[in-house]
C-alpha positions in Angstrom: 22.7 -11.3 -5.4 22.8 -9.4 -1.9 20.0 -7.6 -0.4 21.6 -7.6 3.3 19.8 -11.5 3.4 22.2 -14.7 3.7 22.5 -16.1 0.5 21.2 -19.4 0.9 18.1 -17.9 1.6 18.0 -15.6 -1.4 18.8 -18.8 -3.6 15.8 -20.9 -1.9 13.7 -18.2 -2.6 14.6 -18.1 -6.2 14.3 -21.7 -6.7 10.6 -21.1 -4.9 9.9 -18.0 -7.2 10.5 -20.2 -10.3 8.4 -23.1 -8.8 5.5 -20.7 -8.2 5.7 -18.9 -11.4 5.8 -22.6 -13.5 9.7 -21.7 -15.3 10.4 -24.8 -12.8 7.2 -26.9 -13.0 7.0 -30.3 -10.1 8.9 -33.2 -11.6 11.6 -30.9 -13.0 15.1 -31.3 -12.6 16.8 -27.8 -10.7 20.3 -27.1 -11.0 22.8 -28.8 -9.2 24.8 -26.6 -5.9 27.6 -26.5 -8.4 26.0 -25.0 -11.1 24.1 -22.8 -8.4 27.5 -22.1 -6.9 29.3 -21.4 -10.4 26.4 -18.9 -11.9 26.3 -16.8 -8.3 29.8 -17.0 -7.6 29.3 -18.4 -4.7 30.4 -21.6 -2.1 29.1 -24.5 -3.2 28.3 -25.2 0.1 26.2 -22.4 0.6 24.5 -22.9 -2.2 23.7 -26.4 -0.9 22.7 -25.2 1.8 20.0 -23.5 0.5 19.1 -26.6 -2.2 19.0 -28.5 1.5 16.3 -26.4 3.2 13.9 -27.0 0.4 14.4 -30.8 0.7 13.9 -30.7 4.5 10.5 -28.5 3.7 10.1 -30.8 1.2 9.8 -28.7 -2.1 13.0 -30.7 -4.0 13.7 -34.0 -3.5 16.7 -36.2 -4.6 16.9 -39.1 -6.5 19.6 -41.2 -6.1 22.8 -41.0 -8.8 20.9 -37.9 -11.0 20.2 -34.6 -8.9 16.8 -32.7 -7.4 14.0 -32.9 -8.6 10.8 -30.3 -7.6 8.4 -32.5 -5.5 4.8 -32.9 -6.4 2.6 -30.5 -4.9 5.5 -27.8 -4.7 4.0 -25.4 -6.2 0.5 -26.1 -4.1 2.3 -25.7 -1.3 4.7 -22.5 -1.6 1.7 -21.3 -3.2 -0.5 -21.4 0.4 2.6 -20.7 2.3 3.1 -17.4 0.7 -0.3 -16.6 0.8 0.0 -17.2 4.8 2.2 -15.0 4.8 1.3 -12.4 2.6 -1.9 -12.1 5.1 0.7 -11.5 8.0 3.0 -9.2 6.3 0.7 -6.7 3.9 -3.2 -6.7 5.2 -2.6 -6.9 8.2 -0.5 -3.6 8.7 -2.9 -2.2 5.4 -6.1 -2.9 7.7 -4.5 -1.7 10.6 -4.0 1.6 8.7 -7.3 1.9 7.1 -8.6 2.2 11.1 -6.5 4.7 12.1 -7.3 6.7 9.2 -11.0 5.6 9.5 -11.3 3.7 6.4 -14.0 1.1 6.2 -14.4 -1.9 4.6 -16.2 -0.8 2.0 -14.1 2.2 1.0 -10.9 0.4 1.2 -12.2 -2.0 -1.1 -13.1 1.2 -3.6 -9.9 2.1 -3.1 -8.4 -1.4 -3.6 -10.6 -1.8 -6.8 -9.0 1.7 -8.5 -5.8 0.9 -7.8 -6.1 -2.9 -9.4 -3.9 -3.5 -12.8 -6.2 -5.1 -15.2 -5.2 -9.0 -15.8 
């Protein structure tokens, strides 16, 4: 677990990914900061920083004396956020490069269809 980004961000993104893929459904308890720290062999304060970021974002909520849980609507919220980011990170540069190469939208669509993975 180290791709150059802060570890607390990596922890938050792992939890987000589990929520998006459904392995952590809404209203499900998430691992405690101590469990995350032990699993990843990191300081509990670092794990807490990642979890608290998700609390601040409204993705997780605290239940006093019980732990952290996935908030209702968290999956939809995270998916929309990732969709927005997807457009900025991938589509904008793709369209710019296509324009530089003289690829119009029809040809680009044909290319996408050719490389699309079956679902």
